[in-house]
N, C-alpha and C positions, 0 to 999 in steps of 0.2 A: 310735828316730828316727821321728817322725810328721810326715807332710807332707800338708797339706790342699790339694787342687787341685780344689775344687768351688765356687768363688766365684760361679759363675752360679746355683747353687742358693740359697745364702745366704752372707752375709759375717759375720764376728764383729763384734759391736757395739763400736765404738771407745770408749776410756775417757772421752773428752770427752763423748760422748753419754750414757754411763752416769752420769757425775757430774751432768750437767744433769738427768737424769731423777730421780736421788735427791733433788736439791734441790727439784724440783717436788713430788715425793711428800711431802716434809717440810714445805714452806713454801707451795706454791701449789696445794693439793689441792682447792680449791673448785670448784664447778660453773661453767664459763665463762658459762653463761646467767643466772646469778643476778646481781641488781643491786647486792648489797652489796659490801663491800670484799673479802671472800674470793673472790667471783665475779669481781670486777674484776681481782684479781691473776692468776687463772687465765686470764682472757680476754686479758690482755696477753701471757701466755706463748704462747698460740695464735697471736696476731697477729704476734708476733716470728718465730715459726716459719714463718708464711705468707710473710713478707718473705724469710726465708732460702731457702725452697724456690723461691720465684719467682725469686730471683737466680740460681739454678743454670741456669735455662732462659731468662733474660732476659725474664721476664714481669712484668706488674704484679701486685702481691699479691692484689688482689681477684679475679684469674682462677684462683686456686688453691682447689680444693675438697678438703678432707681426707676420706680414706676409710680403710677398714680395711687396704687393700693394693692391689697392682696388679690383682688379679682383680676386685675391686669397681669399681675405676676403669674397667677395660675394659668391664665389664657396664653401668656407668652411661653410658658413652659410646655403646655400641651400642643398648641398650634405651632410654636416655633420648632418643635421636633417633627411634627407631622409634615410641615412644609418642606422638610429636607428630602422627602420621598416623592418621586413623580407618580407612583401608583400606590393605592391604599395598602396598608399593612395591618398588623394586629396590635391592639393596645389593651392593657389590663388596668382596671380601676377597682375600687371597692364599691360595695352597694350602699355605703354610708358617706359618700363624698359630699362636700359642700357643692352647691350649684355652680360655683365658679369653676369647678372641674367637670362636674357631670354634664353641664350644658354644652360646653365646647366639644366634649367627647360625643355627645348625642349628635352634634352637627357633623362630626367626622363620620359617625355611623351612617348618617343620611347620605354622605358622599362616598360610601362604599367601604369604609374601614370596618374591619371585624373587631368587635368589642366583647371582652369578657368582664363581667362584673362579679367580683369575688363575694360570696355570701359571708355573713357573720353569724356568730352564735347569739344566744339570747341576751348577752351582755354587750353586744356590738363589736366583738373582737374577731379578727381574722385568724384562721389557722394557717400558719406558714406552709403546711403541706398542700393546702389548696392552691397556693401560688405556684408551687413546684409543678402541680398537675396541670395548671392552666397555661404555663409557658409553652410557646410554639416556636417553630423555626423562624417565623416572620414577626415575632413579638419585638417591637422596637422601643416601647415605653411602658413602664409600670408606674402608676400614680396612686398613692395611698395616703389619705389624710393622717397626720400625726396624732392630733388630739381632736376628737369629734366635738363640734361646738354645741350640739343639742343634748347629747347624753354624757359627755365628758370622758368617754373611753379613750385611753391611750393605746395605740397600736404598737406591736413589736417591730418598730421601724428598722432597727439595726439588723435583725434577722432577715426581714423582708428585703432590705437592701443587699445583704450578703447573697441571698439566693438569686436576686436579679443580676447582680454583678457576675456571678459564676456563669449564668446563662449568656451574658453578653448584651443584655438590653440596658437601656437607660432607666434610672429610677428618680422619680420626683415625689416630694412630699409637701403638702400644705401644712406649714408649721405656724400658721397665724395665731392659733390659740395656745400654742406651747411656748413660743418665744417669750422670754421674760418671766416664765413661770416654772419651767424645768430647764436644766442645763442642756445645751445643744452643742455638739462638736461634730461638724460636718465631716471631719476626717475619720471619725470613728463610726459613722453611720452608714458609710458605703453609698452615699447619695450623690446624684449629679446635679439636681435642681431642688431648690427649697424656697418656698414663698413666705414673705413676711409682710406685716402691716403695721404702720406707725400708730394708728389710733387704738390698737389693742394693747399697747404698752405705754400709755400715757403720753404719746406724742400726738401731733395734730392730724386731723383728717386730711386726706388728699395726698398721702405719701406712702409708698411701700417699696419693696425690693424683691428681686429674684436673685438668689445665689446661683451662679452658673459655674460648674466645675471648670477650672482652667483647662483649655485645650479642646473642649467639646464644641460642637457646631450647632447653632440655632439660626433659623431664618426669621428676621424681625417681622412684626405685624404691621409696623408703621414705616412708611417711606418719608424721608425728609432730610434733615440736616446731618444725620448720622451721629447724634449725641449718644452717650452711654455705650461707647465702643461699637456704635452702629446698630445696637440691638433695641434702642428705644429713642427714636428721633423725637425732637421737640425740645424747646427750651426748658431746662430743669426748673422746677419750682423751688428755688433756692431757700426761701424762708421755711417752707414745710419740710424740706430735706434736712435743714439745719436743726429744726425741732426734733425730727425723727432721730437724728444722730445723738443729740443730748439725752433723749429718752432711752435710747438703746444702751448708751454707756451707763446711765444710772440704774437701769434695769439689771444689767449685769452685776453691778456692785451690790445691789440689794437682793439679788435673786434668792440666795439660800435662806437668809433671814425671813424674807417675805413668804417663801414657799412653806416654811415650817409654821409660820403664823397663820397663813390661810388654811393649811391642812387642819390645824387645830380648830379653827373656827368652823370649817366645813363639817368636820366630824361632830362638833358640838351641836350644830343645827340638825344633822342627820339623827343624832340621838334624841333630840327634843321632839322630832317629828315621827319617831319610830312607833309611837303608840296610836297613830292614826291609821286605822285599818283600810280606809279608802284611798290612802296615799301610798302608791307602790313605787319604790325606788327603781330607776332605770339606769342602764349603763353598768360598767364594771367598778365595784367598790375598791378593788385593789389597784388595778391599772387605770388610774383616774387622774384627771387634772386636779391640782390641789385646791383650786378655788371654786369648784363646780359641783352643784347638786341638781339632780333632775328626777322627776316623778311622772307617773301616769295616774290619772284619777279613775278609780275603779267604777264609779257611777257616771262617768261621762256618757252623754247621749248625743252630743253635738248640737243640742237645742237649748235645753234648760241649763245643762252643765257641760262645760268644755274647758280646755286650757285657757282659751280666750276669756271665758267667764271669770276665772280666777285672776287673770291679769287685770281685768277691769275692776274687780272688787278690791283687790289689794291696792290698786292705784288710788281708789277713793279713800283708802286708809293711809295714803302717803308712802306706799312701798312700791318700788318699781321692779318687776320681774318680767319674764317673757314666756311665750307659749311656743310649742313646737309645731302645731298644726298651721298650715298655710291658709290664708283668707284671700280668695280670688273673687272679685265682683260681689263681695258681701257674703259669699258662701264658703263655709269651712271645708277644707280638704284635709284628710288624714295626713299625719306626718310621714313622709316617705322613709325617714330614718327608722321610726318605730315599726313601720310595716316590714322593712328589711330585717329587723331584729325578731320578727315573728309575732308581733302584737296584732290584735284584731283591728278591724276598721274603726270600731267604736273606741277601743283603748287608745288608738293612735290619734284620736281627736282630743284626748285628755292630757297630753304632755305639757309639762311646765318645766322651766329652768330657773334656778336661782344661782347667780354667780357673784362671788365676793371680790373685794378689791382693797386698795390701799386705805380707803376711808372707812371700811367696815370694822365695827367694833363688836365685842361680846354682847354689849347691850343691844346693838342692832339685831344681832342674831336671836337673842332671847325674845325681843319684842315681836320680831317677825314670826317666830314660832307661835306665840300667843295669838296674834292676829289671824294667822293662817288657820289655826285650829277653830277659832270662832267663825270665820267665814265658811269653812267646810261644814261645820255643825249646822249653820243656818241654811246652807244650800241643800244639804242632804235632808234636813227636816222639811224644807219646802218641797223637795222631790218626793218624800214619803207622803205628804199631803196630796200631791197630784196623783200619785199611784193609788192611794186609798179612794180618792174622789172618782177616779176612772173606774175602779173596781166596783164601787157602789152604783155608779151609773149603768155599768154593764149588767149588774144583778137586777136592777129595776127594769131594764129593757127586756131581760129574760122573763 
């Protein structure tokens, strides 16, 4: 029995998207920029997908700029705004951003930009008053992640957008984890830029999009043929974009039904794991992505027990989950997200995430709870033996 619970990492490409991509590869394989019939057929595919993706967030089609994925969309938003200014300005982000935002912002900081990183509470949520206090006369961009991928917390994006708009700065949000799971209306959110990713909504890898509010200015990252309204040069990946479009349209149609189903399964699993004292829920239980559960292991030590340990143990049992701590050159590093939320260095090594999706059933959730309990009991028992052995050794030495 295999159970996949890592839908926030990627989702399986849905059959409808695969069928559309195969048709495009066979019949609409032309270059969308070419003026002949073959190019026109491919261009129509791209524009149809643009309409479909725009519909998912209630945007006008011309506001959708196709990219290679969410990371490029985030980079285009941050760097595209920054490049409009000949001298460094001030930018605000949250302390729990995805690296696709935090890394380009770190680069800007190295180039002389002033950066404010808004703190979060113990649940990973921003206080809008902190944004008000952080805004400066030279603040040109505020970027706050909509739904945090590691701990599932959903930010008050509409209020943050309103505050930013009153000040006169631009507002960007990474909505990669939210799209297709919660309703998004860019007109009601007060945002200027919003990032999307195909493979998070059952579309193919290699496609994403940046919503750009009509009328605003960005300077592109890539020079070339001027595709995507001059903001993203390079021949469009027509098959991937077509699959993205189909996935976006179907995600919109199924959104409310799937949101309710996933929320019920999520809460069912939270309940079944509630009696494990060593498993501490992280993130905000109320303002939370409907498919998302996350925990920190109380007894994590970074060596015998860590989030990575649980990932490996559950994988042996046929269950796929993910860990929050980063692994660089074989050495674990504490999760920067949990650290920003006030967790200790040790606790930040013990973060795990379970994310549900279209193929997840109640039976999957129930079995996962049983297996996770058994694994934790065995690991904590082993840890107790190690502690007892160490204690006896120390006593003998004395």
